[in-house]
N, C-alpha and C positions, 0 to 999 in steps of 0.2 A: 148147519145151525139154524136156530128158527129166527125166521124173519120178522113176524109179528110182535111188536113191542120193543123192537132192538133199536138203538140209535145209531144211525150211519151218516157219516160225515163224507160228502161226495165233492171233489173238485172237479172243475170243468162242467160244473152242473147248468150253465146257462145256454147250452146248445148240444146236439148230437148225442153221443153216447150218454154223456152224464145226465143231460136233461130227461131223455128217455129212461134211465135208470131211476132217477129220483122219482118219477111218474110211478114206474111199476112198483118200485119198494113201498112208496107211501100207499098206493093201492092195495098192497099186502098187509099193512099195518105198522110198516116202520117209521119210526120218526127220523126224519132226514134234516140234515143241516147242508144247505146249499152254498157252495163256495165257486164264486169266479170274479173276475174282475168288473163286471158289467152290472152296475147296481140296479138299475131299472129293470133289466131282462130278468134279474134273479127275483126282485119283489114281486113280477108279474107271475113268476113261476110260483112262487110262495103263496100267492092269493088263488091261483089255480088249484093248488092241492088242498089248501084249506077249504075252498069252497066244496071240493069233492069230499070234505068230511076228514083229510088226512092233518098230520102235523108237519108242519116245516118250519124252518127259519132259514132266512136268506142272510149272508154274511159275506159283503164284498170284500175281497183281499187280493192282494197279488202274492201268491205262493210262493214265487221264486224269490221274494225278499225275507228274510229270515224273520225280521220284527214283525212282518205281516203274520207269519204262521206262528209266532209266539202270541200274537195278540189274538188269534182265533183260538188257539189252544187254552188259553187262561180264561176266555169267555165260555167256550163248551164245558170246560171242566167244573167252572164254578156255576153254571146256570142249568147245565143239563145232566152232567155227570160224564162219566168215561165212556167213550164209544165203543160199540160192539164190533163196527165194521168200519174200515176206511176203504173208500175206492178212488183211486188215482186214474182219473180220466182227462185231466189237462194236459194239452199239449197241440203245438200247430207246428208252422214253419214251411217254408218254400223249399223245392226240390231243385238244387243246384249242383253243378260240378264244384269242386272246390275252388278252381280258380275264378268262376263266376260268384263266389260269395263273399260280399263285404266282410272285413274282420269283424265287425261290429256284430254282425248277424250270427256268428259262431258262437258268442255267448248267449244271444238270445236263444237260439235253437237248444242249448244246454238247460237253459233256465226252466223251461217247461218242454219236457216232462221230467227231466232228472232232478234239478234241484227242488221244484214245488213237491214232488214226491218224498224225497229224502227229509225235506223240512218238516212236512206234514206227518210222515211217520214219526219223527223224532220227538216232536212235542207231545205225540199221545202215547208214544211207547211207555214210558216208564208205568202210568196208570192202568194201561191194558196190561202190561205185566204183573203188576200188584193184583189185579182181579183175575189175572191168569186164564183167560179166555178172549177170543176175538177172532176178526178174519181181517187181513188186508190184501187186498186186490188191486194190480196193476193192470190197466188196460195197455198192452204191449203191442208192437207191431211185427206183421210176420218179417219187415226187415231186419229185424234183431235176431232172425234165425237163418236168414240167408240174405246176403246183401244184393244189391242191383244197382247199376251205374247211374250218375247223373243226379244223386241225392246225397251227396256225402256227410254234409254237417246233420241232416235229419236222420241219416241211417246211424250214424255214430251216437246221436242223443238216444235214439231209440235202444241201441246195444246197452248203453249205461243205464237205462230204466230197467232193461230185463236183467242186466248183472245185478244190479242193487236188488231187484226181487229174489234173485237166486241166493244172494249173500244172506239176504235177510231171513229165508228161509232156514239156511243153515244155521245163524244165529239162535234162532227160535226152535230148533229141533227138540229140545228138552222141556218145552214149555206147551201148553194148551192154545197156543196162537196158531192159526193156520194162514197159510201165505199162498197166493195164486197168481198165476200169469194168465191173462186171457188175450188170446189172439183172434181178433175179428177180420174178416175180408174187407175189400172197400164198402163203404157206407154210402148208400145210394142217394139219401136225402140229407148228407153233410154239407153243412154251408162252406166247410174247407175248400171243397172242389169247385164251388162258385166263386169264391174268392181268389182262388189260385187256379186258374183256367191252364195255364203252362204246365203244372203238375200234373193234371190228369194224362197229358199227353205222354209223359214219362213213365207211365206205368208199364212194365214189362209186357210184351204181347202174350207171354205165356200165361198171364194172370188173367187172361179172357177165359179160361177155361175153370176158373173158380168163381162161382156165383157172387154176386154182390147181394148184400144185405141191408135191412133197414135199420136205423137206431134202434126202434122196438123190438127186432130181432136179437141185435146185439144185448139190448137190455134183459131179455127173457134168457139169454146165454149166461148173462151175470148171474141172474138168480137161480138159474140151475146150478152154477159154480158153487154158490154160497150154500145152497140145500145140500148139495153133495159133498161139501167139504174139499172141493177138489183142488189139486196143486197146479193143474194147468187144463187149459180148455181152449179149444179151436172152435170157432163158427164161422161157415158151415164145415161139414165133415171133408168135403174136398179140399180145404186148406190144411187139415190134417193130414191128408192123404199125400199131398205135395210136401209138408214138413218130414213125413217118414221117407219120402223120395230121398231128400236133402241129407238125411241123417244115414241112410243105407248107401246111397249112390252118389256121394256128393259131388263128384267131378260131372256127373249127367246134370244134376241140378243147377250147378254153377254156369255150365255151359248155356242151359236153357235161359237162366236168369240174364246172364251178361250178354248173349248173343241177340236177345229179344227186348233188350233194354234200350236207354237212351243212348243216341250216338252225338257225338260233336257235330257242329256244324262246321263246313270250311275244311280247310286240308288239315289232314291227319297222318300222324307218323306211323 
């Protein structure tokens, strides 16, 4: 798809991949709607993009609430028109074994990314279908292709997002809308690992063979996915190689992920 002049709605735009993608798309001439919960950070990003000559609008919202997603949809459609691109990059959550996870956290882990992506897509999909063009991209986790221990709620939520993306692609098969699942490796400059130091210790050791990437490298991968109308993309290529191993030799891949992943402390059965 053509990026220059397009209207892009980006969730999770206040940091990480979402922020880097907004900056990169704006630099290439896209009009970007910045969505996240942190109003002040969004406004700073809007000012940064506008100071560089781009077009951006900050819209603070909690997309895991359907009313907030509807409010965003109504404003964008009224003020800016139908989006050409939706990018779902909202999502966080700690990595814990299920019995370590408070019950209320299980809902929160599912709220973003799954419900945020589902609600955001739902509010814009009728208008995008009417114009019969558009691109919907979900930033997914490799955990939604091959699970590892010690992150049950997180992994389940990522499988939900990937499942939603695949189901949406099937729904839109006979239209001109494109759907892409984008899989990055660990983001080296992410705030996530700064705020969740225990999480980094639970990355399976096999993951060390897959190079880390920066948020901007992920954003450049997303740009490439848009330009190529890709249905699936992995960045870097080593991540795709491991995914192929999991598809062709699932028992070997499972063994590597499970045995090199987190283990419980204390007595084990």
